[in-house]
C-alpha positions in Angstrom: -266.6 56.6 -118.6 -264.4 59.0 -116.6 -260.6 58.5 -115.3 -260.2 58.9 -112.2 -257.4 62.0 -111.9 -255.1 61.4 -109.0 -253.3 58.4 -110.7 -250.8 60.3 -112.3 -250.5 62.6 -109.1 -249.5 59.1 -106.8 -246.4 59.1 -109.4 -245.5 63.0 -108.5 -246.1 62.1 -104.7 -243.9 59.4 -105.1 -241.3 61.0 -106.3 -241.6 63.9 -104.2 -241.2 61.6 -100.9 -237.8 59.6 -102.5 -236.6 62.8 -102.9 -237.6 63.6 -99.0 -236.2 59.8 -98.1 -232.8 60.6 -99.7 -232.3 64.0 -98.3 -233.8 62.6 -94.8 -231.0 60.2 -95.3 -228.2 62.7 -96.1 -229.0 64.9 -93.1 -228.6 61.8 -90.4 -225.8 60.9 -92.5 -223.8 64.4 -92.0 -225.4 65.9 -89.5 -223.7 67.2 -86.4 -220.2 65.1 -85.6 -221.5 62.0 -86.0 -224.3 60.1 -88.0 -227.6 59.8 -86.5 -229.5 56.3 -86.1 -232.8 56.1 -87.4 -233.8 56.6 -83.7 -232.0 59.7 -83.1 -233.0 61.3 -86.2 -236.0 64.0 -86.0 -237.0 63.1 -89.5 -237.7 67.0 -90.3 -236.8 68.1 -93.8 -237.0 71.9 -94.1 -236.4 72.8 -90.5 -235.8 76.4 -89.7 -237.9 77.7 -93.1 -240.0 79.6 -91.4 -239.9 83.0 -89.7 -239.7 83.3 -86.0 -243.5 84.6 -85.9 -244.8 81.8 -87.4 -245.8 78.5 -85.4 -243.8 75.5 -87.6 -240.8 73.4 -86.7 -240.6 72.4 -90.4 -241.9 71.7 -93.9 -242.4 68.4 -93.5 -242.2 65.9 -91.2 -241.4 62.7 -92.1 -242.3 61.4 -88.8 -245.7 63.1 -88.4 -247.1 64.0 -91.6 -249.5 66.9 -91.1 -247.8 68.2 -88.2 -245.1 70.3 -89.1 -246.7 73.6 -89.1 -249.5 75.2 -87.9 -250.4 79.1 -88.0 -252.8 81.7 -89.1 -250.4 83.0 -91.7 -249.4 79.8 -93.7 -252.4 77.7 -92.6 -251.9 74.1 -91.2 -249.7 71.5 -92.8 -252.3 69.9 -94.9 -250.0 66.2 -95.5 -251.5 63.1 -94.4 -250.3 60.4 -92.8 -251.9 57.4 -94.2 -253.8 56.3 -97.9 -257.0 56.8 -96.5 -256.8 60.3 -96.3 -255.1 60.4 -99.5 -256.2 64.1 -101.2 -258.2 64.3 -104.7 -257.0 68.0 -105.6 -257.5 69.3 -109.1 -254.1 70.2 -110.7 -254.5 73.8 -109.9 -253.2 73.2 -106.1 -250.4 71.9 -105.6 -250.4 70.4 -109.0 -253.1 67.8 -108.0 -251.1 67.3 -104.2 -248.0 66.0 -105.3 -246.2 67.5 -102.3 -249.2 67.7 -100.3 -249.4 63.5 -100.8 -246.3 62.8 -100.0 -246.8 62.5 -96.4 -248.0 58.8 -97.1 -245.2 57.4 -99.0 -242.9 59.3 -96.0 -244.6 58.3 -93.2 -243.9 54.4 -94.7 -240.4 55.1 -95.5 -240.1 56.2 -91.5 -242.5 53.0 -90.4 -239.9 50.7 -92.6 -236.3 52.5 -91.4 -237.1 52.4 -87.4 -237.9 48.8 -87.9 -235.4 47.7 -89.5 -233.3 50.2 -87.5 -230.2 51.3 -87.0 -229.2 53.8 -89.8 -231.7 54.4 -92.6 -228.8 54.7 -95.5 -228.0 50.9 -94.4 -231.1 49.6 -94.5 -234.1 51.2 -95.6 -232.3 53.7 -97.8 -230.9 50.3 -100.0 -234.8 49.5 -100.8 -235.4 52.6 -102.5 -231.7 52.1 -104.1 -233.2 48.8 -105.8 -235.6 50.8 -107.6 
């Protein structure tokens, strides 16, 4: 019986997503002169990374995974936003999809944070720290 290859990838994608969640909470807490609530935040990771001639806003978009960039030079953002679109990839491609599939829990964190409201680190972020 063949073992599914995606099982260890899920933990890697979740690890990547937790890093994104903490990063976006720190960004929301310290951005500008006053902290941003979940409704005021842009939910982008790595904005400003692309050269001016690349059509892209950021490396990842936690609110809308798969929409951070789309350019012939770098391709289209491959992140899925829903489990039904999980990408089973070979280990040679993004270590099986750990960065690509982190869009699924990233979107889940965004949805939880916006449903709870307020500051992400006082609501949904507390859930993550309880892990």
